[in-house]
C-alpha positions in Angstrom: -37.2 67.4 0.8 -37.6 64.7 -2.0 -33.9 65.1 -2.5 -33.2 64.5 1.0 -35.4 61.5 1.3 -33.9 60.2 -2.0 -30.3 60.4 -0.3 -31.4 58.6 2.7 -33.1 55.7 0.9 -30.0 55.3 -1.3 -27.9 55.3 1.7 -30.2 52.6 3.5 -30.3 50.4 0.7 -26.2 50.6 0.2 -26.3 49.5 4.2 -28.4 46.8 3.9 -26.5 45.0 0.6 -23.2 45.6 2.7 -24.6 43.8 5.1 -25.7 41.2 3.4 -22.5 40.6 1.5 -20.8 40.6 4.9 -23.1 37.7 6.0 -22.6 36.0 2.9 -18.8 36.0 3.1 -19.2 35.0 6.7 -21.2 31.8 5.5 -18.4 30.7 2.8 -15.8 31.2 5.7 -15.2 28.0 7.0 -15.1 28.1 11.0 -11.8 28.4 12.3 -12.5 25.4 14.6 -13.5 23.2 11.7 -10.9 23.8 9.7 -8.2 23.1 13.0 -9.6 19.8 13.9 -7.0 17.2 13.7 -7.1 14.0 11.3 -7.2 10.9 13.0 -6.1 7.6 11.1 -6.7 4.1 12.8 -4.9 1.0 11.4 -6.5 -2.3 11.9 -5.1 -5.8 10.8 -2.8 -8.6 11.5 1.0 -8.9 12.0 2.0 -7.6 8.9 0.5 -4.2 9.7 1.1 -4.3 13.9 3.8 -2.6 15.6 7.2 -4.1 15.7 6.4 -6.6 12.9 4.5 -5.1 9.8 4.3 -1.6 8.1 1.6 0.0 10.3 4.1 2.5 12.6 6.3 3.2 9.7 3.2 4.4 7.6 2.1 6.4 11.0 5.6 8.2 10.8 5.0 9.4 7.3 2.7 11.9 8.8 3.1 15.3 10.2 2.7 15.0 14.1 -0.9 16.6 14.6 -2.2 13.9 12.7 -3.6 11.2 15.3 -2.4 7.7 13.9 -3.4 4.7 15.9 -2.0 1.4 15.1 -4.3 -1.5 16.4 -3.3 -4.1 14.3 -2.2 -7.0 16.1 -0.2 -10.2 15.2 -2.1 -13.6 14.5 -5.5 -12.0 14.4 -8.4 -12.9 11.7 -11.2 -10.9 10.7 -12.9 -13.1 13.1 -10.6 -13.3 16.0 -10.0 -9.4 16.0 -13.5 -8.8 16.8 -14.0 -11.9 18.8 -11.3 -11.1 21.4 -12.7 -7.6 21.7 -10.4 -5.8 19.9 -12.9 -4.2 17.6 -14.7 -2.8 20.4 -12.0 -0.8 21.5 -11.8 0.7 17.7 -15.7 1.3 18.1 -15.1 3.3 21.1 -12.7 5.2 19.6 -14.9 6.0 16.6 -17.7 7.0 19.0 -15.7 10.3 19.6 -15.4 12.0 16.3 -16.3 15.3 17.5 -12.6 16.5 17.7 -11.4 15.3 14.4 -12.3 16.8 11.1 -12.4 13.0 10.0 -11.5 9.4 10.9 -10.0 7.1 8.5 -10.0 3.3 9.1 -7.6 1.0 7.5 -9.0 -2.6 7.5 -6.6 -5.5 6.3 -7.1 -8.9 7.3 -6.6 -12.5 5.3 -3.0 -14.1 6.3 -5.1 -15.5 9.4 -8.1 -16.3 7.9 -6.5 -18.8 5.9 -6.9 -22.6 6.8 -5.1 -24.4 9.4 -5.1 -21.7 12.1 -7.4 -23.2 14.7 -9.7 -20.3 16.2 -8.5 -18.4 13.6 -9.6 -19.3 10.1 -12.5 -18.3 8.8 -14.2 -19.5 5.4 -13.6 -17.9 2.3 -17.3 -18.0 1.1 -19.2 -18.0 4.2 -17.4 -16.1 6.8 -14.6 -13.7 5.6 -16.6 -11.5 3.6 -19.0 -11.0 5.8 -16.9 -10.3 8.7 -15.2 -7.5 6.3 -18.5 -6.5 5.3 -19.3 -6.2 8.9 -16.4 -3.8 9.6 -17.2 -1.5 6.8 -20.9 -1.5 8.3 -19.7 -0.1 11.5 -17.1 2.0 10.5 -19.8 3.9 8.1 -22.7 3.9 11.2 -19.9 5.8 13.4 -19.3 8.4 10.6 -16.0 7.3 9.5 -14.0 6.2 6.3 -13.3 2.6 5.7 -10.8 1.9 3.5 -10.1 -2.2 2.8 -6.4 -3.4 2.1 -5.8 -6.7 0.5 -3.3 -8.7 2.4 0.3 -8.1 2.1 2.3 -10.4 0.1 4.4 -13.2 1.4 7.7 -13.6 0.0 8.0 -17.2 -0.5 9.2 -18.3 -3.9 9.8 -21.5 -5.8 12.4 -21.2 -8.2 12.3 -17.8 -9.8 8.7 -17.5 -9.4 7.0 -15.6 -6.0 3.9 -17.5 -4.7 0.5 -15.9 -4.2 -1.6 -18.1 -2.3 -3.5 -14.9 -0.7 -4.7 -13.8 -3.9 -8.3 -15.3 -3.1 -8.6 -13.2 0.3 -7.6 -10.3 -1.7 -10.5 -10.8 -4.4 -12.7 -11.1 -1.7 -11.9 -8.0 0.0 -12.0 -6.4 -3.2 -15.5 -7.7 -3.7 -16.7 -6.2 -0.4 -15.3 -3.0 -1.3 -16.9 -2.4 -4.4 -20.4 -4.0 -2.8 -20.2 -1.0 0.0 -18.6 1.5 -2.7 -15.9 2.1 -0.1 -11.9 2.8 -1.2 -10.2 -0.3 -1.6 -6.2 -0.6 -1.8 -5.0 -4.0 -3.4 -1.8 -3.6 -1.6 -1.7 -7.7 -2.1 -1.2 -7.0 -6.1 1.3 -4.0 -5.9 3.4 -5.5 -2.9 3.7 -9.0 -5.1 4.6 -7.1 -8.1 7.3 -5.4 -6.2 8.7 -8.5 -4.5 8.6 -10.7 -7.8 10.7 -7.7 -9.6 13.2 -7.7 -6.5 13.8 -11.6 -6.5 14.5 -13.5 -3.6 17.5 -12.7 -2.0 16.4 -8.9 -2.2 13.2 -9.8 -0.7 14.7 -11.9 2.0 16.4 -8.6 3.2 12.9 -6.9 4.1 12.5 -9.6 6.8 12.9 -8.9 10.8 16.1 -10.7 10.9 18.9 -11.9 8.3 18.1 -15.6 6.9 19.8 -18.7 8.2 22.2 -20.7 6.0 20.5 -22.3 3.2 20.8 -25.8 4.9 19.1 -24.4 8.2 16.4 -22.4 6.3 12.9 -24.3 7.4 10.5 -21.0 7.2 8.6 -22.3 4.1 4.8 -21.6 2.9 3.9 -25.4 4.1 4.7 -24.1 7.9 3.1 -21.1 8.3 0.8 -22.1 11.0 4.0 -22.0 13.3 5.5 -18.9 11.9 2.2 -16.9 12.1 1.3 -17.9 15.8 -1.6 -15.5 17.9 0.5 -13.1 19.1 3.4 -10.6 18.5 5.7 -11.9 15.7 9.2 -13.1 17.1 12.5 -11.4 16.0 13.5 -14.1 13.5 13.9 -14.8 9.9 10.5 -15.6 8.0 8.9 -14.7 4.7 5.7 -12.9 6.4 6.9 -10.3 8.5 9.0 -6.9 8.1 12.1 -5.5 9.5 12.9 -2.0 9.6 13.8 -2.0 5.8 10.9 -4.0 4.7 8.5 -1.8 7.1 9.9 1.4 5.1 9.6 -0.3 1.8 5.9 -1.2 2.0 4.6 1.9 4.0 5.7 4.3 1.2 3.9 2.0 -1.3 1.0 2.1 1.1 1.3 5.8 1.5 1.4 6.5 -2.3 -1.9 4.6 -2.3 -3.8 6.0 0.3 -3.2 9.2 -0.8 -5.0 8.2 -4.2 -8.4 7.3 -2.6 -8.4 9.9 0.2 -6.4 13.0 -1.4 -7.1 15.6 0.8 -4.5 13.5 3.2 -1.7 14.8 1.1 -1.9 18.3 3.2 -0.8 16.0 6.3 1.8 14.0 4.9 5.5 15.1 6.2 7.3 17.3 3.6 10.0 14.7 2.8 7.2 11.8 2.4 5.3 13.8 -0.3 
């Protein structure tokens, strides 16, 4: 009788242990619903990122089809005007519905149109631009998404053999906001500057939306930026700010490399040919 009871007790204990192990394995296994939710990337910025004039669409194309990549950058916008006109409200409404996605990453790049001389768009570098950028980060974090600040893409204007970089102060301001807010930063300004400086003016001009006119007719210079970077979609003409297909391919490859360094889990969502 004692042998029978001992056998029964051992059998019951074994069954309980098996059940507990099974429950542990179930807890450690990610839910299929969670593991299969898609990733979403939202691009916010100016014409150097926007469709038809920037690198944004080319960057989106480097991800697998199941990634929702939305290029909401708009030509001529600054860190102030993008929010003032209601464009940021559109982004906020999108971020309010994060549940269908495993993660939402928001890339934010401003600076070109925050510079002086652009009525209705220019912002003060010391008192307005950093506050605007920090506000975007705060809103993204409040929505449970991941903000990534991006410094402004370099212009491609040379003086002799030296590439000019009047956007660096805005890049530095963006970097300080990222450091203060503890969010990832991509210093696209420094990386693109080094690349364009290395290739020289003639090669850099091939990155534009259209071929350069004859030297005598070339009037797009750094001092005339207010005319070439108007508040709206960039015209399909030569300038040293906006990008054609070659420029978009060049800088989107650069951006993808840097993005994967700061958000490594996006690597699994990149098209095989772009890894």
